Gaussian input, Z-matrix of N, CA and C with variables (Angstrom, degrees):
# hf/3-21g

backbone

0 1
 N
 C     1     B1
 C     2     B2     1     A1
 N     3     B3     2     A2     1     D1
 C     4     B4     3     A3     2     D2
 C     5     B5     4     A4     3     D3
 N     6     B6     5     A5     4     D4
 C     7     B7     6     A6     5     D5
 C     8     B8     7     A7     6     D6
 N     9     B9     8     A8     7     D7
 C    10    B10     9     A9     8     D8
 C    11    B11    10    A10     9     D9
 N    12    B12    11    A11    10    D10
 C    13    B13    12    A12    11    D11
 C    14    B14    13    A13    12    D12
 N    15    B15    14    A14    13    D13
 C    16    B16    15    A15    14    D14
 C    17    B17    16    A16    15    D15
 N    18    B18    17    A17    16    D16
 C    19    B19    18    A18    17    D17
 C    20    B20    19    A19    18    D18
 N    21    B21    20    A20    19    D19
 C    22    B22    21    A21    20    D20
 C    23    B23    22    A22    21    D21
 N    24    B24    23    A23    22    D22
 C    25    B25    24    A24    23    D23
 C    26    B26    25    A25    24    D24
 N    27    B27    26    A26    25    D25
 C    28    B28    27    A27    26    D26
 C    29    B29    28    A28    27    D27
 N    30    B30    29    A29    28    D28
 C    31    B31    30    A30    29    D29
 C    32    B32    31    A31    30    D30
 N    33    B33    32    A32    31    D31
 C    34    B34    33    A33    32    D32
 C    35    B35    34    A34    33    D33
 N    36    B36    35    A35    34    D34
 C    37    B37    36    A36    35    D35
 C    38    B38    37    A37    36    D36
 N    39    B39    38    A38    37    D37
 C    40    B40    39    A39    38    D38
 C    41    B41    40    A40    39    D39
 N    42    B42    41    A41    40    D40
 C    43    B43    42    A42    41    D41
 C    44    B44    43    A43    42    D42
 N    45    B45    44    A44    43    D43
 C    46    B46    45    A45    44    D44
 C    47    B47    46    A46    45    D45
 N    48    B48    47    A47    46    D46
 C    49    B49    48    A48    47    D47
 C    50    B50    49    A49    48    D48
 N    51    B51    50    A50    49    D49
 C    52    B52    51    A51    50    D50
 C    53    B53    52    A52    51    D51
 N    54    B54    53    A53    52    D52
 C    55    B55    54    A54    53    D53
 C    56    B56    55    A55    54    D54
 N    57    B57    56    A56    55    D55
 C    58    B58    57    A57    56    D56
 C    59    B59    58    A58    57    D57
 N    60    B60    59    A59    58    D58
 C    61    B61    60    A60    59    D59
 C    62    B62    61    A61    60    D60
 N    63    B63    62    A62    61    D61
 C    64    B64    63    A63    62    D62
 C    65    B65    64    A64    63    D63
 N    66    B66    65    A65    64    D64
 C    67    B67    66    A66    65    D65
 C    68    B68    67    A67    66    D66
 N    69    B69    68    A68    67    D67
 C    70    B70    69    A69    68    D68
 C    71    B71    70    A70    69    D69
 N    72    B72    71    A71    70    D70
 C    73    B73    72    A72    71    D71
 C    74    B74    73    A73    72    D72
 N    75    B75    74    A74    73    D73
 C    76    B76    75    A75    74    D74
 C    77    B77    76    A76    75    D75
 N    78    B78    77    A77    76    D76
 C    79    B79    78    A78    77    D77
 C    80    B80    79    A79    78    D78
 N    81    B81    80    A80    79    D79
 C    82    B82    81    A81    80    D80
 C    83    B83    82    A82    81    D81
 N    84    B84    83    A83    82    D82
 C    85    B85    84    A84    83    D83
 C    86    B86    85    A85    84    D84
 N    87    B87    86    A86    85    D85
 C    88    B88    87    A87    86    D86
 C    89    B89    88    A88    87    D87
 N    90    B90    89    A89    88    D88
 C    91    B91    90    A90    89    D89
 C    92    B92    91    A91    90    D90
 N    93    B93    92    A92    91    D91
 C    94    B94    93    A93    92    D92
 C    95    B95    94    A94    93    D93
 N    96    B96    95    A95    94    D94
 C    97    B97    96    A96    95    D95
 C    98    B98    97    A97    96    D96
 N    99    B99    98    A98    97    D97
 C   100   B100    99    A99    98    D98
 C   101   B101   100   A100    99    D99
 N   102   B102   101   A101   100   D100
 C   103   B103   102   A102   101   D101
 C   104   B104   103   A103   102   D102
 N   105   B105   104   A104   103   D103
 C   106   B106   105   A105   104   D104
 C   107   B107   106   A106   105   D105
 N   108   B108   107   A107   106   D106
 C   109   B109   108   A108   107   D107
 C   110   B110   109   A109   108   D108
 N   111   B111   110   A110   109   D109
 C   112   B112   111   A111   110   D110
 C   113   B113   112   A112   111   D111
 N   114   B114   113   A113   112   D112
 C   115   B115   114   A114   113   D113
 C   116   B116   115   A115   114   D114
 N   117   B117   116   A116   115   D115
 C   118   B118   117   A117   116   D116
 C   119   B119   118   A118   117   D117
 N   120   B120   119   A119   118   D118
 C   121   B121   120   A120   119   D119
 C   122   B122   121   A121   120   D120
 N   123   B123   122   A122   121   D121
 C   124   B124   123   A123   122   D122
 C   125   B125   124   A124   123   D123
 N   126   B126   125   A125   124   D124
 C   127   B127   126   A126   125   D125
 C   128   B128   127   A127   126   D126
 N   129   B129   128   A128   127   D127
 C   130   B130   129   A129   128   D128
 C   131   B131   130   A130   129   D129
 N   132   B132   131   A131   130   D130
 C   133   B133   132   A132   131   D131
 C   134   B134   133   A133   132   D132
 N   135   B135   134   A134   133   D133
 C   136   B136   135   A135   134   D134
 C   137   B137   136   A136   135   D135
 N   138   B138   137   A137   136   D136
 C   139   B139   138   A138   137   D137
 C   140   B140   139   A139   138   D138
 N   141   B141   140   A140   139   D139
 C   142   B142   141   A141   140   D140
 C   143   B143   142   A142   141   D141
 N   144   B144   143   A143   142   D142
 C   145   B145   144   A144   143   D143
 C   146   B146   145   A145   144   D144
 N   147   B147   146   A146   145   D145
 C   148   B148   147   A147   146   D146
 C   149   B149   148   A148   147   D147
 N   150   B150   149   A149   148   D148
 C   151   B151   150   A150   149   D149
 C   152   B152   151   A151   150   D150
 N   153   B153   152   A152   151   D151
 C   154   B154   153   A153   152   D152
 C   155   B155   154   A154   153   D153
 N   156   B156   155   A155   154   D154
 C   157   B157   156   A156   155   D155
 C   158   B158   157   A157   156   D156
 N   159   B159   158   A158   157   D157
 C   160   B160   159   A159   158   D158
 C   161   B161   160   A160   159   D159
 N   162   B162   161   A161   160   D160
 C   163   B163   162   A162   161   D161
 C   164   B164   163   A163   162   D162
 N   165   B165   164   A164   163   D163
 C   166   B166   165   A165   164   D164
 C   167   B167   166   A166   165   D165
 N   168   B168   167   A167   166   D166
 C   169   B169   168   A168   167   D167
 C   170   B170   169   A169   168   D168
 N   171   B171   170   A170   169   D169
 C   172   B172   171   A171   170   D170
 C   173   B173   172   A172   171   D171
 N   174   B174   173   A173   172   D172
 C   175   B175   174   A174   173   D173
 C   176   B176   175   A175   174   D174
 N   177   B177   176   A176   175   D175
 C   178   B178   177   A177   176   D176
 C   179   B179   178   A178   177   D177
 N   180   B180   179   A179   178   D178
 C   181   B181   180   A180   179   D179
 C   182   B182   181   A181   180   D180
 N   183   B183   182   A182   181   D181
 C   184   B184   183   A183   182   D182
 C   185   B185   184   A184   183   D183
 N   186   B186   185   A185   184   D184
 C   187   B187   186   A186   185   D185
 C   188   B188   187   A187   186   D186
 N   189   B189   188   A188   187   D187
 C   190   B190   189   A189   188   D188
 C   191   B191   190   A190   189   D189
 N   192   B192   191   A191   190   D190
 C   193   B193   192   A192   191   D191
 C   194   B194   193   A193   192   D192

   B1=1.4560
   B2=1.5244
   B3=1.3050
   B4=1.4616
   B5=1.5241
   B6=1.3107
   B7=1.4576
   B8=1.5180
   B9=1.3248
   B10=1.4619
   B11=1.5216
   B12=1.3205
   B13=1.4520
   B14=1.5336
   B15=1.3155
   B16=1.4649
   B17=1.5308
   B18=1.3250
   B19=1.4577
   B20=1.5241
   B21=1.3397
   B22=1.4602
   B23=1.5292
   B24=1.3407
   B25=1.4657
   B26=1.5216
   B27=1.3181
   B28=1.4594
   B29=1.5262
   B30=1.3177
   B31=1.4568
   B32=1.5253
   B33=1.3043
   B34=1.4576
   B35=1.5284
   B36=1.3080
   B37=1.4672
   B38=1.5237
   B39=1.3235
   B40=1.4614
   B41=1.5285
   B42=1.3289
   B43=1.4520
   B44=1.5202
   B45=1.3046
   B46=1.4593
   B47=1.5249
   B48=1.3172
   B49=1.4620
   B50=1.5187
   B51=1.3144
   B52=1.4538
   B53=1.5194
   B54=1.3221
   B55=1.4542
   B56=1.5185
   B57=1.3143
   B58=1.4574
   B59=1.5313
   B60=1.3105
   B61=1.4605
   B62=1.5195
   B63=1.3065
   B64=1.4567
   B65=1.5175
   B66=1.3145
   B67=1.4602
   B68=1.5197
   B69=1.3246
   B70=1.4606
   B71=1.5346
   B72=1.3274
   B73=1.4635
   B74=1.5278
   B75=1.3332
   B76=1.4611
   B77=1.5242
   B78=1.2983
   B79=1.4619
   B80=1.5319
   B81=1.3258
   B82=1.4571
   B83=1.5185
   B84=1.3170
   B85=1.4578
   B86=1.5277
   B87=1.3324
   B88=1.4648
   B89=1.5209
   B90=1.3121
   B91=1.4527
   B92=1.5107
   B93=1.3148
   B94=1.4512
   B95=1.5065
   B96=1.3241
   B97=1.4543
   B98=1.5100
   B99=1.3137
   B100=1.4599
   B101=1.5220
   B102=1.3392
   B103=1.4623
   B104=1.5240
   B105=1.3138
   B106=1.4703
   B107=1.5282
   B108=1.3287
   B109=1.4595
   B110=1.5282
   B111=1.3421
   B112=1.4612
   B113=1.5274
   B114=1.3170
   B115=1.4630
   B116=1.5276
   B117=1.3272
   B118=1.4646
   B119=1.5216
   B120=1.3256
   B121=1.4660
   B122=1.5269
   B123=1.3265
   B124=1.4615
   B125=1.5224
   B126=1.3249
   B127=1.4641
   B128=1.5296
   B129=1.3233
   B130=1.4684
   B131=1.5223
   B132=1.3377
   B133=1.4657
   B134=1.5248
   B135=1.3172
   B136=1.4603
   B137=1.5214
   B138=1.3272
   B139=1.4686
   B140=1.5223
   B141=1.3209
   B142=1.4649
   B143=1.5293
   B144=1.3164
   B145=1.4686
   B146=1.5243
   B147=1.3128
   B148=1.4639
   B149=1.5330
   B150=1.3343
   B151=1.4656
   B152=1.5247
   B153=1.3363
   B154=1.4625
   B155=1.5256
   B156=1.3250
   B157=1.4687
   B158=1.5291
   B159=1.3306
   B160=1.4625
   B161=1.5241
   B162=1.3234
   B163=1.4637
   B164=1.5286
   B165=1.3276
   B166=1.4629
   B167=1.5225
   B168=1.3128
   B169=1.4561
   B170=1.5295
   B171=1.3301
   B172=1.4655
   B173=1.5214
   B174=1.3466
   B175=1.4617
   B176=1.5385
   B177=1.3208
   B178=1.4676
   B179=1.5309
   B180=1.3205
   B181=1.4566
   B182=1.5317
   B183=1.3329
   B184=1.4571
   B185=1.5258
   B186=1.3271
   B187=1.4591
   B188=1.5248
   B189=1.3369
   B190=1.4648
   B191=1.5234
   B192=1.3178
   B193=1.4693
   B194=1.4959
   A1=109.00
   A2=115.77
   A3=120.81
   A4=110.37
   A5=115.03
   A6=121.27
   A7=108.88
   A8=116.16
   A9=120.68
   A10=108.96
   A11=114.87
   A12=121.98
   A13=108.45
   A14=116.02
   A15=121.65
   A16=107.40
   A17=116.69
   A18=122.25
   A19=108.35
   A20=115.51
   A21=117.61
   A22=111.32
   A23=115.42
   A24=119.48
   A25=111.18
   A26=114.58
   A27=121.43
   A28=105.86
   A29=116.29
   A30=121.60
   A31=108.82
   A32=115.65
   A33=121.51
   A34=111.09
   A35=115.60
   A36=121.00
   A37=112.79
   A38=117.31
   A39=120.45
   A40=112.82
   A41=117.19
   A42=122.14
   A43=114.07
   A44=116.48
   A45=121.05
   A46=109.84
   A47=115.68
   A48=121.10
   A49=108.79
   A50=116.50
   A51=122.77
   A52=107.30
   A53=115.98
   A54=120.98
   A55=110.62
   A56=114.70
   A57=121.80
   A58=108.34
   A59=114.72
   A60=121.57
   A61=107.09
   A62=116.25
   A63=119.55
   A64=109.78
   A65=114.24
   A66=122.22
   A67=106.81
   A68=118.26
   A69=120.64
   A70=114.24
   A71=117.68
   A72=120.64
   A73=113.21
   A74=116.86
   A75=121.76
   A76=107.52
   A77=115.91
   A78=122.08
   A79=112.21
   A80=114.87
   A81=121.34
   A82=114.47
   A83=118.29
   A84=121.99
   A85=108.41
   A86=115.75
   A87=121.38
   A88=110.51
   A89=114.78
   A90=121.87
   A91=108.60
   A92=116.18
   A93=119.29
   A94=111.59
   A95=114.95
   A96=119.75
   A97=111.73
   A98=114.96
   A99=121.10
   A100=112.29
   A101=116.36
   A102=121.22
   A103=108.70
   A104=115.75
   A105=119.86
   A106=109.87
   A107=116.00
   A108=120.23
   A109=111.71
   A110=116.92
   A111=120.60
   A112=110.90
   A113=116.35
   A114=120.45
   A115=111.16
   A116=117.08
   A117=120.62
   A118=110.25
   A119=117.42
   A120=120.55
   A121=110.66
   A122=117.08
   A123=120.96
   A124=110.59
   A125=116.66
   A126=120.56
   A127=111.46
   A128=117.19
   A129=120.50
   A130=110.48
   A131=116.78
   A132=120.65
   A133=110.38
   A134=116.52
   A135=121.24
   A136=110.68
   A137=116.28
   A138=120.83
   A139=110.97
   A140=117.44
   A141=120.89
   A142=110.80
   A143=116.86
   A144=121.19
   A145=110.15
   A146=116.17
   A147=122.83
   A148=110.34
   A149=116.05
   A150=119.96
   A151=111.83
   A152=117.40
   A153=120.49
   A154=109.99
   A155=116.77
   A156=120.52
   A157=110.72
   A158=116.71
   A159=119.67
   A160=111.47
   A161=115.78
   A162=120.16
   A163=110.86
   A164=116.71
   A165=120.20
   A166=111.12
   A167=117.32
   A168=121.41
   A169=110.47
   A170=116.35
   A171=120.01
   A172=110.21
   A173=117.05
   A174=120.23
   A175=110.09
   A176=115.56
   A177=120.05
   A178=110.53
   A179=117.10
   A180=121.41
   A181=110.27
   A182=117.37
   A183=120.79
   A184=111.61
   A185=117.36
   A186=119.72
   A187=112.51
   A188=118.46
   A189=122.57
   A190=111.78
   A191=117.38
   A192=120.80
   A193=112.89
   D1=136.60
   D2=177.89
   D3=-90.02
   D4=141.35
   D5=177.66
   D6=-121.56
   D7=140.79
   D8=177.24
   D9=-62.41
   D10=143.03
   D11=-177.33
   D12=-121.61
   D13=133.96
   D14=176.69
   D15=-111.05
   D16=120.90
   D17=-178.36
   D18=-116.04
   D19=129.07
   D20=178.73
   D21=-151.53
   D22=152.99
   D23=179.34
   D24=-82.30
   D25=151.73
   D26=171.98
   D27=-120.49
   D28=116.07
   D29=-178.15
   D30=-92.67
   D31=115.36
   D32=-177.47
   D33=-86.37
   D34=159.92
   D35=-178.37
   D36=-61.42
   D37=-28.69
   D38=-178.74
   D39=-80.69
   D40=5.69
   D41=178.12
   D42=91.74
   D43=-8.06
   D44=179.71
   D45=-79.02
   D46=148.87
   D47=175.35
   D48=-115.90
   D49=128.79
   D50=172.86
   D51=-115.26
   D52=165.12
   D53=-176.60
   D54=-118.89
   D55=142.91
   D56=179.32
   D57=-124.52
   D58=140.91
   D59=175.78
   D60=-127.06
   D61=131.44
   D62=175.60
   D63=-133.51
   D64=155.15
   D65=175.39
   D66=-108.70
   D67=104.00
   D68=-176.72
   D69=-56.11
   D70=-30.48
   D71=-179.29
   D72=-83.34
   D73=-7.56
   D74=-179.66
   D75=-120.42
   D76=85.90
   D77=-173.25
   D78=-52.80
   D79=123.03
   D80=177.47
   D81=84.64
   D82=1.01
   D83=-179.29
   D84=-91.82
   D85=104.47
   D86=-176.35
   D87=-136.10
   D88=164.36
   D89=174.23
   D90=-143.18
   D91=166.18
   D92=-179.75
   D93=-155.84
   D94=163.42
   D95=178.68
   D96=-176.29
   D97=174.29
   D98=179.39
   D99=-75.48
   D100=-23.23
   D101=177.63
   D102=-126.77
   D103=165.41
   D104=177.11
   D105=-60.51
   D106=-42.60
   D107=-178.73
   D108=-62.01
   D109=-43.28
   D110=177.99
   D111=-63.69
   D112=-41.55
   D113=-179.09
   D114=-64.86
   D115=-41.48
   D116=179.22
   D117=-66.46
   D118=-43.55
   D119=178.48
   D120=-61.24
   D121=-42.75
   D122=178.47
   D123=-63.79
   D124=-42.40
   D125=179.86
   D126=-65.09
   D127=-38.96
   D128=178.47
   D129=-63.68
   D130=-41.38
   D131=177.80
   D132=-64.78
   D133=-42.68
   D134=178.95
   D135=-63.79
   D136=-40.94
   D137=179.35
   D138=-61.48
   D139=-41.41
   D140=179.68
   D141=-60.84
   D142=-44.63
   D143=178.47
   D144=-65.89
   D145=-44.22
   D146=-179.16
   D147=-58.00
   D148=-49.86
   D149=-177.92
   D150=-68.17
   D151=-36.56
   D152=176.86
   D153=-63.53
   D154=-41.83
   D155=177.76
   D156=-60.98
   D157=-46.37
   D158=179.82
   D159=-60.83
   D160=-41.94
   D161=-179.61
   D162=-63.98
   D163=-45.88
   D164=-179.64
   D165=-66.56
   D166=-39.18
   D167=179.79
   D168=-66.61
   D169=-38.47
   D170=178.79
   D171=-65.17
   D172=-41.59
   D173=178.37
   D174=-62.42
   D175=-41.13
   D176=179.82
   D177=-64.18
   D178=-41.94
   D179=179.75
   D180=-64.78
   D181=-39.67
   D182=179.47
   D183=-66.89
   D184=-36.22
   D185=-178.99
   D186=-73.28
   D187=-19.06
   D188=177.82
   D189=-79.62
   D190=-20.16
   D191=-176.90
   D192=-71.21

């Protein structure tokens, strides 16, 4: 399943710019990096872990019923 991705820069006080990626439909699922590409790669890795956790937790909840 595809999830919408929001990519935006974060301008730090030291003049450096970092990038943040978040998935609005996956609360708290974010990634970051020094470049857009790094931030997207980090977010994709985070999303995989996030979705695996949800899937495993859902299976656990179903088995308790």
